[in-house]
C-alpha positions as CSV (number, residue, x, y, z in Angstrom):
1,M,-83.8,-9.7,67.3
2,V,-85.5,-10.8,70.4
3,R,-84.1,-9.9,74.0
4,V,-85.3,-12.1,77.0
5,H,-84.9,-9.7,79.9
6,A,-83.1,-12.0,82.4
7,G,-79.5,-13.5,82.0
8,A,-76.5,-14.6,83.9
9,H,-77.4,-12.6,87.2
10,D,-81.2,-14.2,87.2
11,A,-79.9,-17.9,87.3
12,P,-79.9,-19.8,90.6
13,R,-77.2,-19.4,92.2
14,D,-76.7,-23.2,93.1
15,Y,-76.0,-23.5,89.3
16,P,-73.5,-20.6,87.8
17,G,-74.0,-20.4,83.9
18,L,-77.3,-22.0,83.9
19,A,-79.0,-18.9,82.0
20,H,-76.0,-19.2,79.3
21,F,-75.8,-23.5,78.8
22,L,-80.1,-22.6,78.3
23,E,-79.4,-19.9,74.9
24,H,-77.0,-22.9,73.9
25,L,-79.6,-25.7,74.4
26,L,-82.3,-23.7,72.9
27,F,-80.4,-24.3,69.4
28,L,-80.7,-27.9,69.7
29,G,-84.6,-28.9,68.5
30,S,-87.6,-28.0,69.7
31,R,-90.8,-29.0,68.9
32,G,-91.9,-28.1,65.6
33,Y,-88.4,-27.9,64.0
34,S,-85.2,-31.0,64.8
35,A,-82.0,-29.0,65.2
36,E,-81.2,-30.0,61.2
37,E,-84.3,-28.2,60.3
38,G,-83.8,-25.5,63.1
39,L,-82.5,-21.6,63.1
40,M,-79.2,-22.4,62.9
41,A,-79.1,-24.3,60.2
42,F,-81.7,-22.5,58.3
43,V,-80.4,-19.4,58.5
44,Q,-76.8,-20.5,57.6
45,G,-78.2,-22.3,54.4
46,C,-79.9,-18.5,53.7
47,G,-76.2,-16.8,53.6
48,G,-77.6,-15.2,56.6
49,Q,-76.0,-14.9,60.2
50,L,-77.2,-15.2,63.8
51,N,-76.2,-15.6,67.3
52,A,-76.8,-15.3,70.8
53,S,-75.2,-13.4,73.9
54,T,-76.1,-14.0,77.7
55,R,-75.4,-10.9,79.4
56,E,-75.6,-10.1,83.2
57,R,-79.4,-9.2,83.2
58,Y,-80.8,-10.3,79.6
59,T,-80.6,-12.7,77.1
60,D,-80.5,-11.4,73.0
61,F,-81.1,-13.7,69.8
62,F,-80.4,-12.3,66.5
63,F,-80.5,-13.2,62.9
64,Q,-80.4,-11.6,59.4
65,L,-81.2,-12.8,56.7
66,P,-82.6,-12.6,53.0
67,A,-85.9,-10.5,53.3
68,G,-88.2,-13.4,51.4
69,Q,-86.8,-16.0,54.5
70,L,-87.6,-13.8,57.4
71,E,-91.1,-15.2,57.8
72,P,-89.5,-18.9,58.1
73,A,-86.7,-18.1,59.9
74,L,-89.3,-15.9,62.8
75,H,-91.2,-19.3,62.8
76,R,-88.3,-21.4,63.9
77,L,-86.8,-18.9,66.3
78,L,-90.4,-18.3,68.5
79,D,-90.5,-22.1,68.3
80,M,-87.3,-22.7,70.0
81,L,-87.8,-20.1,72.3
82,A,-91.2,-21.4,73.3
83,H,-91.0,-25.3,73.2
84,P,-87.0,-26.5,73.5
85,L,-86.7,-30.1,73.8
86,L,-84.0,-29.8,76.2
87,D,-82.9,-33.6,75.5
88,P,-80.6,-35.3,78.1
89,A,-77.9,-36.1,75.6
90,A,-77.8,-33.0,73.8
91,Q,-77.4,-31.6,77.2
92,L,-74.4,-34.1,78.2
93,R,-72.9,-32.7,74.9
94,E,-73.4,-29.0,75.4
95,R,-71.9,-28.8,78.6
96,E,-68.5,-30.0,77.0
97,V,-68.7,-26.7,74.6
98,L,-69.5,-24.7,77.5
99,Q,-66.4,-26.0,79.3
100,A,-64.4,-25.2,75.9
101,E,-65.6,-21.6,76.4
102,F,-65.1,-21.5,80.1
103,Q,-61.4,-22.7,79.6
104,A,-60.9,-19.8,76.7
105,R,-62.4,-16.8,78.9
106,A,-60.2,-18.1,82.0
107,R,-57.3,-16.8,80.1
108,D,-59.1,-13.7,78.3
109,V,-57.8,-10.2,79.9
110,E,-61.0,-8.8,80.1
111,T,-62.5,-11.3,82.1
112,L,-59.9,-11.8,84.6
113,C,-60.1,-8.0,85.2
114,D,-63.5,-7.6,86.1
115,A,-63.6,-11.0,88.1
116,A,-61.1,-9.4,90.0
117,L,-62.7,-6.3,90.7
118,G,-65.8,-7.9,91.8
119,T,-63.6,-9.0,94.9
120,A,-63.8,-5.5,96.2
121,F,-68.1,-6.1,96.3
122,D,-70.1,-7.6,99.1
123,P,-70.2,-11.0,97.9
124,S,-74.4,-10.9,98.4
125,H,-74.1,-8.8,95.5
126,P,-74.4,-10.4,92.5
127,F,-71.5,-8.8,90.7
128,A,-69.1,-10.2,92.8
129,G,-70.5,-13.7,92.1
130,F,-69.3,-16.4,89.5
131,H,-71.5,-16.8,86.6
132,A,-69.7,-18.7,84.3
133,G,-71.1,-22.6,83.3
134,N,-68.4,-25.7,83.4
135,R,-68.9,-29.4,83.9
136,D,-68.8,-28.5,87.9
137,T,-71.5,-26.4,88.3
138,L,-74.0,-27.6,85.4
139,P,-75.0,-30.9,86.9
140,V,-77.5,-32.4,84.0
141,E,-77.8,-35.6,85.9
142,Q,-79.3,-34.6,88.8
143,P,-83.1,-34.1,88.9
144,A,-83.1,-30.7,90.9
145,F,-80.7,-29.4,87.8
146,Q,-83.2,-30.4,85.5
147,Q,-85.8,-28.9,87.6
148,A,-84.2,-25.9,88.0
149,L,-83.5,-25.5,84.1
150,V,-87.1,-26.5,83.2
151,G,-88.1,-23.3,86.4
152,Y,-85.6,-21.3,85.2
153,H,-87.2,-21.1,81.1
154,R,-91.0,-20.9,82.8
155,R,-89.9,-18.0,84.9
156,F,-88.3,-16.2,82.2
157,Y,-88.9,-17.3,78.4
158,H,-93.0,-16.0,78.2
159,S,-94.6,-12.8,76.8
160,G,-93.9,-10.3,79.5
161,Q,-90.2,-11.0,79.4
162,I,-89.8,-10.9,75.6
163,E,-88.8,-8.1,73.4
164,L,-89.0,-8.7,69.7
165,L,-87.8,-6.2,67.0
166,I,-87.6,-6.6,63.3
167,T,-86.7,-4.6,60.7
168,G,-87.0,-5.4,56.9
169,P,-88.0,-3.9,53.2
170,Q,-91.9,-5.1,53.5
171,S,-94.7,-2.9,54.9
172,H,-95.6,-2.0,57.8
173,A,-98.2,-4.0,57.9
174,Q,-96.6,-6.9,56.7
175,L,-94.0,-6.4,59.5
176,Q,-96.8,-5.7,62.2
177,R,-98.1,-9.0,60.8
178,L,-95.0,-11.0,61.7
179,A,-94.5,-9.4,64.9
180,E,-97.9,-10.3,66.1
181,L,-96.8,-14.1,65.6
182,A,-95.0,-13.9,68.7
183,D,-98.3,-13.4,70.9
184,G,-99.2,-16.7,69.2
185,M,-96.9,-18.6,69.6
186,L,-94.7,-17.5,73.1
187,A,-96.6,-18.2,76.6
188,A,-98.5,-15.2,78.2
189,G,-97.2,-13.8,81.0
190,C,-96.4,-10.6,83.2
191,P,-93.1,-9.0,83.7
192,V,-91.3,-10.3,86.6
193,T,-89.8,-8.3,89.5
194,R,-86.4,-8.3,90.7
195,D,-84.7,-6.3,92.8
196,A,-80.8,-6.3,93.3
197,P,-79.5,-6.1,96.3
198,P,-77.3,-2.9,97.8
199,L,-74.1,-2.3,95.7
200,R,-71.6,-2.1,98.7
201,C,-67.9,-1.5,97.2
202,S,-64.4,-1.4,99.0
203,R,-63.7,2.7,98.6
204,D,-60.0,3.2,97.7
205,A,-59.0,-0.2,97.3
206,W,-56.6,-1.4,95.1
207,L,-55.5,-4.8,93.6
208,R,-53.1,-5.9,91.5
209,L,-53.5,-8.7,89.3
210,H,-50.3,-10.5,87.0
211,I,-51.3,-11.8,83.7
212,G,-48.0,-13.1,82.0
213,G,-47.6,-11.7,78.7
214,A,-50.5,-8.7,78.7
215,E,-49.6,-5.6,78.2
216,P,-49.6,-3.2,81.5
217,R,-53.3,-1.5,82.3
218,L,-54.9,0.8,84.6
219,N,-58.6,-0.1,85.7
220,L,-60.4,2.7,87.6
221,L,-64.1,1.4,88.9
222,F,-67.0,3.7,90.0
223,S,-69.8,1.9,92.1
224,L,-72.8,3.8,91.1
225,E,-76.5,3.7,92.8
226,H,-79.3,4.7,93.1
227,M,-78.8,6.6,89.3
228,P,-81.5,8.1,87.1
229,E,-83.1,6.4,84.4
230,H,-81.2,8.7,81.7
231,S,-78.1,8.1,83.3
232,Q,-76.9,5.2,80.9
233,A,-77.4,7.1,78.0
234,A,-75.2,10.2,79.8
235,L,-72.6,7.3,80.2
236,D,-72.6,7.0,76.7
237,V,-72.0,10.5,75.9
238,L,-69.1,10.2,78.4
239,S,-68.0,7.3,76.4
240,F,-67.3,9.1,73.4
241,A,-66.0,11.8,75.3
242,V,-63.0,9.9,77.1
243,T,-62.4,7.4,73.5
244,S,-62.2,11.1,71.1
245,Q,-59.3,11.4,69.2
246,A,-60.1,15.2,69.1
247,Q,-57.0,17.6,69.3
248,H,-57.7,19.0,73.0
249,G,-59.3,15.8,74.2
250,F,-58.3,13.7,77.4
251,A,-56.9,10.5,75.6
252,R,-55.2,12.7,72.6
253,R,-53.3,14.3,75.7
254,L,-52.2,11.0,77.8
255,R,-50.9,9.8,74.6
256,D,-48.9,12.9,73.5
257,A,-47.6,12.9,77.3
258,G,-46.5,8.8,76.6
259,L,-48.5,7.9,79.6
260,C,-50.8,5.5,77.5
261,H,-51.7,3.7,74.0
262,S,-55.6,4.5,74.5
263,V,-58.5,5.1,76.8
264,R,-62.0,3.3,77.0
265,L,-65.4,4.1,79.5
266,R,-66.9,0.0,80.1
267,T,-70.4,-0.8,82.1
268,P,-69.5,-4.0,82.6
269,Y,-73.2,-4.0,85.3
270,W,-76.3,-2.1,85.0
271,F,-79.7,-3.2,86.2
272,A,-82.0,-1.6,88.5
273,G,-80.2,2.2,88.6
274,Q,-77.4,0.2,90.2
275,G,-73.8,0.5,87.5
276,V,-70.6,-0.3,87.7
277,V,-68.2,1.8,85.5
278,V,-64.4,1.2,84.6
279,V,-62.2,3.2,82.9
280,E,-59.5,1.2,81.1
281,L,-56.2,2.7,80.1
282,S,-53.5,1.0,78.2
283,L,-50.6,2.0,79.7
284,T,-46.6,3.0,78.2
285,E,-44.1,2.2,80.3
286,Q,-43.7,5.4,81.4
287,G,-47.3,5.6,82.1
288,L,-46.5,2.6,84.5
289,G,-44.5,4.3,86.8
290,E,-46.8,7.3,86.9
291,R,-49.9,5.9,87.7
292,A,-50.7,8.4,90.7
293,A,-50.3,10.9,88.3
294,I,-52.9,9.6,85.7
295,V,-55.1,8.7,88.4
296,E,-55.5,12.1,89.3
297,A,-55.6,13.1,85.7
298,V,-58.6,10.8,85.0
299,L,-60.2,12.4,88.2
300,D,-59.5,16.1,87.1
301,W,-60.7,15.6,83.6
302,L,-63.8,13.8,85.1
303,R,-64.5,17.1,87.2
304,Y,-64.6,18.8,84.2
305,C,-67.1,17.3,82.6
306,S,-69.2,17.8,85.1
307,G,-69.8,21.5,83.8
308,E,-72.6,22.3,81.9
309,S,-70.6,24.2,79.2
310,Y,-68.8,20.8,78.2
311,W,-71.6,18.6,77.9
312,Q,-73.0,21.3,75.6
313,L,-70.0,21.2,73.8
314,C,-69.9,18.0,73.1
315,H,-73.2,16.9,73.2
316,G,-73.4,18.0,69.4
317,E,-70.4,16.3,68.2
318,Y,-71.7,13.0,69.6
319,R,-75.0,13.3,68.4
320,R,-73.8,13.7,64.6
321,V,-71.2,11.1,65.1
322,R,-74.0,8.1,65.9
323,Q,-76.0,9.8,63.7
324,R,-73.5,9.0,60.7
325,S,-73.1,5.9,62.5
326,L,-76.7,4.7,62.1
327,Q,-77.0,5.7,58.1
328,G,-74.1,3.1,57.7
329,A,-75.6,0.5,59.5
330,D,-76.6,-2.6,58.6
331,P,-80.2,-4.1,60.0
332,L,-79.0,-5.8,62.3
333,A,-76.9,-3.2,64.0
334,K,-79.8,-0.7,63.8
335,L,-81.6,-3.1,65.7
336,R,-78.7,-3.5,68.8
337,H,-79.4,0.6,68.8
338,W,-83.0,0.3,68.6
339,V,-84.0,-2.4,71.6
340,E,-81.8,0.0,74.4
341,P,-85.0,2.4,75.4
342,L,-82.6,5.7,75.9
């Protein structure tokens, strides 16, 4: 697994979607391997699996395959990260793929809800912006766009911005040797410092979004700033607690009262001590008419969670559940767990 510490919010404002577009282009041939010989064809030919994901502030590339094929696959991954071809004809074809993805995401309920929530923030903050690429935002025919594409790659795709994680049945020395391939194949560089503008959110703003055919849901957004480093770990515990089906748990209480089907906590944005946290409730017809009571119940539960005794009680169970899930996890799932610093 490779994590590049740059994502959609780091792309030039003039070209929304450029970071995601580059993620796609990297699979379409590199200096050492054509697209037919590259990582995707190689991993699929071994019966393995691979994918990539561009998030707000990072981009992940990951694959899993038979252990004996790890080294040639890693060579292909590093070569495509370091030396992509960025062929103009391939760019035109791949832009149509992003156009199709954009149209599909434009019908996705969670995407539409997050876009609506973004309107509650100051427009200068990236969370309030538009970051999905399509035909209109990716003018591949223009020299200025090509300069921006190459510039983004040069700025972020180097050793100072990239983490590489490897797991396998090989010895520690063998895995260490494979990891050190990155030093020779990636351009050297220093970490890029990026500051985010203040996360100003309209207080007590209410938004209503009508999506035909979607089940009713209530999203409560919390804007966090100047948070200490351990806050993300605490949010993971809180997410575990809010979804717990324990007899006296919060989600169970609302469900037994006939107010909602499910509750979950999402973090659509987190960077540099800033966060956007959403408590999402899937409402019943009864709950739709008692939204004010549900909001008060959520706030009351959060006040209860702030007590030391609750955390001591919850954290033990949280650790046991997380450890059990890791014991049965496949190698790729373990890498996704280990890439998070906390």
